[in-house]
VMD Tcl script that builds the backbone (N, CA, C; Angstrom):
set m [mol new atoms 255]
animate dup $m
set s [atomselect $m all]
$s set {name element resname resid chain x y z} {
  {N N UNK 1 A -6.357 -12.637 -6.773}
  {CA C UNK 1 A -5.019 -13.497 -6.926}
  {C C UNK 1 A -4.307 -13.138 -6.588}
  {N N UNK 2 A -3.558 -12.191 -6.398}
  {CA C UNK 2 A -2.759 -11.531 -7.127}
  {C C UNK 2 A -1.456 -10.943 -7.894}
  {N N UNK 3 A -2.333 -11.671 -9.375}
  {CA C UNK 3 A -1.844 -11.361 -10.712}
  {C C UNK 3 A -2.431 -11.061 -11.623}
  {N N UNK 4 A -1.932 -10.560 -12.637}
  {CA C UNK 4 A -2.798 -10.388 -13.881}
  {C C UNK 4 A -3.125 -8.861 -13.268}
  {N N UNK 5 A -2.932 -7.628 -12.452}
  {CA C UNK 5 A -3.301 -6.794 -12.219}
  {C C UNK 5 A -3.737 -5.565 -13.265}
  {N N UNK 6 A -2.991 -5.955 -14.399}
  {CA C UNK 6 A -2.662 -5.118 -15.871}
  {C C UNK 6 A -3.935 -5.314 -16.541}
  {N N UNK 7 A -5.141 -6.767 -15.961}
  {CA C UNK 7 A -6.269 -6.631 -17.059}
  {C C UNK 7 A -7.738 -6.269 -15.463}
  {N N UNK 8 A -7.177 -6.064 -15.205}
  {CA C UNK 8 A -8.376 -5.548 -14.114}
  {C C UNK 8 A -8.383 -4.041 -13.959}
  {N N UNK 9 A -10.187 -3.206 -14.684}
  {CA C UNK 9 A -9.899 -2.237 -14.239}
  {C C UNK 9 A -10.469 -1.680 -12.925}
  {N N UNK 10 A -10.027 -1.871 -12.593}
  {CA C UNK 10 A -10.370 -1.073 -10.491}
  {C C UNK 10 A -9.061 -0.711 -10.786}
  {N N UNK 11 A -8.646 0.063 -9.403}
  {CA C UNK 11 A -7.443 0.577 -8.903}
  {C C UNK 11 A -8.095 0.175 -7.330}
  {N N UNK 12 A -6.792 -0.284 -6.784}
  {CA C UNK 12 A -6.888 -0.898 -4.945}
  {C C UNK 12 A -7.606 0.645 -4.034}
  {N N UNK 13 A -6.977 0.135 -3.224}
  {CA C UNK 13 A -7.772 1.400 -2.491}
  {C C UNK 13 A -6.718 2.401 -2.297}
  {N N UNK 14 A -5.153 2.017 -2.081}
  {CA C UNK 14 A -4.074 2.476 -1.864}
  {C C UNK 14 A -3.954 3.312 -3.111}
  {N N UNK 15 A -3.470 3.101 -3.576}
  {CA C UNK 15 A -3.565 3.647 -5.344}
  {C C UNK 15 A -4.302 4.307 -5.930}
  {N N UNK 16 A -5.571 4.011 -5.480}
  {CA C UNK 16 A -6.348 5.729 -5.245}
  {C C UNK 16 A -6.458 6.588 -4.073}
  {N N UNK 17 A -6.322 6.152 -3.543}
  {CA C UNK 17 A -6.056 7.562 -2.178}
  {C C UNK 17 A -4.507 8.056 -2.889}
  {N N UNK 18 A -3.615 7.934 -3.030}
  {CA C UNK 18 A -2.484 8.204 -3.462}
  {C C UNK 18 A -2.380 10.176 -5.025}
  {N N UNK 19 A -3.404 8.485 -6.293}
  {CA C UNK 19 A -4.382 9.909 -7.313}
  {C C UNK 19 A -5.166 10.763 -6.379}
  {N N UNK 20 A -5.954 10.490 -5.968}
  {CA C UNK 20 A -6.186 11.546 -5.307}
  {C C UNK 20 A -5.377 12.418 -4.299}
  {N N UNK 21 A -4.732 12.328 -3.748}
  {CA C UNK 21 A -3.928 12.949 -3.718}
  {C C UNK 21 A -3.152 14.238 -4.266}
  {N N UNK 22 A -2.309 13.362 -5.540}
  {CA C UNK 22 A -2.050 14.193 -5.938}
  {C C UNK 22 A -3.106 14.836 -7.197}
  {N N UNK 23 A -4.106 14.412 -7.313}
  {CA C UNK 23 A -5.333 15.291 -7.901}
  {C C UNK 23 A -4.997 16.623 -6.947}
  {N N UNK 24 A -5.501 16.681 -5.920}
  {CA C UNK 24 A -5.687 17.642 -5.316}
  {C C UNK 24 A -4.756 18.461 -4.819}
  {N N UNK 25 A -3.560 18.710 -5.244}
  {CA C UNK 25 A -2.416 18.663 -4.665}
  {C C UNK 25 A -1.342 18.538 -3.453}
  {N N UNK 26 A -1.893 17.655 -2.680}
  {CA C UNK 26 A -1.838 17.331 -1.810}
  {C C UNK 26 A -0.111 15.874 -1.572}
  {N N UNK 27 A 1.220 16.879 -1.056}
  {CA C UNK 27 A 1.616 16.177 -1.129}
  {C C UNK 27 A 1.197 15.184 -0.098}
  {N N UNK 28 A 2.276 13.496 -0.137}
  {CA C UNK 28 A 2.146 12.373 1.199}
  {C C UNK 28 A 2.892 12.227 1.236}
  {N N UNK 29 A 4.456 13.375 1.118}
  {CA C UNK 29 A 5.561 12.213 1.419}
  {C C UNK 29 A 5.690 12.522 3.304}
  {N N UNK 30 A 5.927 11.278 3.464}
  {CA C UNK 30 A 6.368 11.253 5.185}
  {C C UNK 30 A 5.183 10.326 4.797}
  {N N UNK 31 A 3.639 10.044 4.491}
  {CA C UNK 31 A 2.507 9.808 5.071}
  {C C UNK 31 A 2.396 8.806 5.653}
  {N N UNK 32 A 1.590 8.549 6.555}
  {CA C UNK 32 A 1.397 6.434 7.293}
  {C C UNK 32 A 0.132 6.254 6.235}
  {N N UNK 33 A 0.160 5.435 5.572}
  {CA C UNK 33 A -0.422 4.561 5.193}
  {C C UNK 33 A -2.069 3.699 5.838}
  {N N UNK 34 A -3.629 3.890 6.136}
  {CA C UNK 34 A -4.134 2.391 6.626}
  {C C UNK 34 A -4.652 1.964 5.658}
  {N N UNK 35 A -4.831 0.334 5.521}
  {CA C UNK 35 A -5.563 0.054 4.829}
  {C C UNK 35 A -5.640 -1.487 5.541}
  {N N UNK 36 A -7.310 -2.076 4.709}
  {CA C UNK 36 A -7.509 -3.277 5.698}
  {C C UNK 36 A -6.806 -4.735 4.980}
  {N N UNK 37 A -5.608 -4.446 3.826}
  {CA C UNK 37 A -5.027 -5.242 3.867}
  {C C UNK 37 A -3.683 -5.178 2.800}
  {N N UNK 38 A -2.614 -5.993 3.240}
  {CA C UNK 38 A -1.481 -5.729 3.070}
  {C C UNK 38 A -1.462 -5.401 1.409}
  {N N UNK 39 A 0.076 -4.208 0.899}
  {CA C UNK 39 A -0.344 -3.905 -0.369}
  {C C UNK 39 A -0.170 -4.956 -1.248}
  {N N UNK 40 A -0.161 -4.672 -2.145}
  {CA C UNK 40 A 0.397 -5.498 -3.320}
  {C C UNK 40 A 1.565 -5.151 -3.981}
  {N N UNK 41 A 2.419 -5.775 -5.016}
  {CA C UNK 41 A 3.154 -5.249 -5.530}
  {C C UNK 41 A 3.003 -3.884 -6.248}
  {N N UNK 42 A 2.197 -3.308 -7.029}
  {CA C UNK 42 A 2.239 -2.363 -7.540}
  {C C UNK 42 A 2.096 -1.043 -6.564}
  {N N UNK 43 A 0.707 -1.684 -5.118}
  {CA C UNK 43 A 0.720 -0.252 -4.579}
  {C C UNK 43 A 2.385 0.189 -3.410}
  {N N UNK 44 A 3.012 -1.149 -3.021}
  {CA C UNK 44 A 3.746 -1.098 -2.941}
  {C C UNK 44 A 4.870 0.058 -3.947}
  {N N UNK 45 A 4.986 -0.240 -4.605}
  {CA C UNK 45 A 5.567 0.916 -5.745}
  {C C UNK 45 A 5.629 1.894 -6.099}
  {N N UNK 46 A 4.096 2.236 -5.794}
  {CA C UNK 46 A 3.320 3.542 -5.722}
  {C C UNK 46 A 3.498 3.900 -4.505}
  {N N UNK 47 A 3.877 3.569 -3.693}
  {CA C UNK 47 A 3.852 4.317 -2.275}
  {C C UNK 47 A 5.299 4.544 -2.300}
  {N N UNK 48 A 6.142 3.988 -2.285}
  {CA C UNK 48 A 7.598 4.296 -2.163}
  {C C UNK 48 A 8.302 5.072 -3.464}
  {N N UNK 49 A 7.457 5.282 -4.145}
  {CA C UNK 49 A 8.055 6.747 -5.321}
  {C C UNK 49 A 7.282 8.092 -4.910}
  {N N UNK 50 A 5.987 7.672 -3.992}
  {CA C UNK 50 A 5.204 8.627 -3.657}
  {C C UNK 50 A 5.923 9.263 -2.087}
  {N N UNK 51 A 7.104 8.141 -1.100}
  {CA C UNK 51 A 7.705 8.901 -0.387}
  {C C UNK 51 A 6.650 9.040 0.812}
  {N N UNK 52 A 5.632 7.420 0.537}
  {CA C UNK 52 A 5.645 7.347 2.380}
  {C C UNK 52 A 6.304 6.171 3.245}
  {N N UNK 53 A 6.103 6.923 4.332}
  {CA C UNK 53 A 7.011 6.048 5.571}
  {C C UNK 53 A 6.947 5.223 6.186}
  {N N UNK 54 A 5.554 5.171 5.947}
  {CA C UNK 54 A 4.997 4.014 6.630}
  {C C UNK 54 A 3.623 3.175 6.478}
  {N N UNK 55 A 2.839 1.866 7.029}
  {CA C UNK 55 A 2.330 1.432 6.285}
  {C C UNK 55 A 1.475 0.630 6.988}
  {N N UNK 56 A -0.142 0.740 7.376}
  {CA C UNK 56 A -0.419 -0.198 8.558}
  {C C UNK 56 A -1.487 -0.849 7.595}
  {N N UNK 57 A -1.812 -2.361 8.045}
  {CA C UNK 57 A -2.614 -2.974 7.354}
  {C C UNK 57 A -3.305 -4.409 8.620}
  {N N UNK 58 A -3.980 -4.884 8.413}
  {CA C UNK 58 A -4.562 -5.970 9.136}
  {C C UNK 58 A -4.352 -7.057 8.414}
  {N N UNK 59 A -5.143 -7.891 7.141}
  {CA C UNK 59 A -5.280 -8.828 6.818}
  {C C UNK 59 A -4.078 -8.937 5.931}
  {N N UNK 60 A -3.859 -10.338 5.634}
  {CA C UNK 60 A -2.531 -10.273 4.526}
  {C C UNK 60 A -2.709 -11.107 2.884}
  {N N UNK 61 A -2.290 -10.398 2.405}
  {CA C UNK 61 A -2.532 -10.491 0.835}
  {C C UNK 61 A -1.236 -11.450 0.579}
  {N N UNK 62 A -1.273 -12.302 -0.804}
  {CA C UNK 62 A -0.394 -12.909 -1.171}
  {C C UNK 62 A 0.814 -12.917 -2.123}
  {N N UNK 63 A 1.998 -11.774 -1.294}
  {CA C UNK 63 A 2.503 -11.095 -2.276}
  {C C UNK 63 A 3.759 -10.737 -1.157}
  {N N UNK 64 A 4.717 -11.625 -1.279}
  {CA C UNK 64 A 5.479 -11.899 -0.320}
  {C C UNK 64 A 7.047 -10.680 -0.960}
  {N N UNK 65 A 6.585 -10.458 -1.770}
  {CA C UNK 65 A 7.913 -9.555 -2.691}
  {C C UNK 65 A 7.522 -8.092 -2.527}
  {N N UNK 66 A 5.928 -7.830 -2.186}
  {CA C UNK 66 A 5.457 -6.528 -2.236}
  {C C UNK 66 A 6.409 -6.635 -0.493}
  {N N UNK 67 A 6.044 -7.166 0.158}
  {CA C UNK 67 A 6.818 -6.690 1.659}
  {C C UNK 67 A 8.108 -6.396 1.303}
  {N N UNK 68 A 9.075 -7.485 0.808}
  {CA C UNK 68 A 10.787 -7.035 0.722}
  {C C UNK 68 A 10.790 -5.429 -0.265}
  {N N UNK 69 A 10.138 -5.770 -1.206}
  {CA C UNK 69 A 10.113 -4.003 -1.592}
  {C C UNK 69 A 10.134 -2.764 -0.371}
  {N N UNK 70 A 8.941 -3.284 0.245}
  {CA C UNK 70 A 8.616 -1.683 1.218}
  {C C UNK 70 A 9.796 -1.609 2.286}
  {N N UNK 71 A 10.410 -3.479 2.851}
  {CA C UNK 71 A 11.684 -3.461 3.689}
  {C C UNK 71 A 12.342 -2.351 3.472}
  {N N UNK 72 A 13.039 -2.804 1.532}
  {CA C UNK 72 A 14.165 -2.319 1.325}
  {C C UNK 72 A 14.250 -0.590 1.015}
  {N N UNK 73 A 12.906 -0.467 0.603}
  {CA C UNK 73 A 12.388 1.118 1.136}
  {C C UNK 73 A 12.980 2.045 2.303}
  {N N UNK 74 A 12.989 0.893 3.489}
  {CA C UNK 74 A 12.935 1.880 4.506}
  {C C UNK 74 A 11.830 2.284 4.879}
  {N N UNK 75 A 10.146 1.611 4.488}
  {CA C UNK 75 A 9.206 1.685 4.830}
  {C C UNK 75 A 8.656 1.130 6.155}
  {N N UNK 76 A 8.361 1.573 7.419}
  {CA C UNK 76 A 7.811 0.618 8.043}
  {C C UNK 76 A 6.409 -0.666 7.748}
  {N N UNK 77 A 6.230 -1.422 8.347}
  {CA C UNK 77 A 5.313 -1.981 7.956}
  {C C UNK 77 A 4.609 -2.343 8.908}
  {N N UNK 78 A 3.757 -2.087 9.796}
  {CA C UNK 78 A 2.807 -2.795 10.460}
  {C C UNK 78 A 1.537 -3.580 10.459}
  {N N UNK 79 A 1.417 -4.342 11.119}
  {CA C UNK 79 A 0.353 -5.329 10.585}
  {C C UNK 79 A -0.333 -5.490 12.176}
  {N N UNK 80 A -1.891 -5.328 12.156}
  {CA C UNK 80 A -2.733 -4.967 13.432}
  {C C UNK 80 A -3.404 -6.245 13.589}
  {N N UNK 81 A -3.542 -7.446 14.439}
  {CA C UNK 81 A -3.797 -8.332 14.498}
  {C C UNK 81 A -5.422 -7.751 15.425}
  {N N UNK 82 A -6.380 -7.566 15.328}
  {CA C UNK 82 A -7.777 -7.160 15.721}
  {C C UNK 82 A -8.329 -8.629 16.407}
  {N N UNK 83 A -8.928 -8.592 17.273}
  {CA C UNK 83 A -9.974 -9.714 17.421}
  {C C UNK 83 A -11.529 -9.212 17.675}
  {N N UNK 84 A -12.010 -9.384 16.544}
  {CA C UNK 84 A -13.524 -8.802 16.378}
  {C C UNK 84 A -14.788 -9.759 17.248}
  {N N UNK 85 A -14.219 -10.645 17.998}
  {CA C UNK 85 A -15.121 -11.187 18.883}
  {C C UNK 85 A -15.603 -10.925 19.887}
}
mol reanalyze $m
mol bondsrecalc $m
mol representation Tube
mol addrep $m
């Protein structure tokens, strides 16, 4: 739903990727992050702070503010539209 993230036990794939890189001592500064859905606001903030430079996704997510944050931070955002039919 894009709301009440603090009540959810799970983390998004983007968050997990950033955490796993940190656990293994891998810098993702300047990286491109590929994900199925547009990042939410929490993921966007983590990507900004981790130094991600580009994010590529396919499906929209109802969080325009996240896109605005990424744009303001100078992160390139690319939505791919692929027809699987």
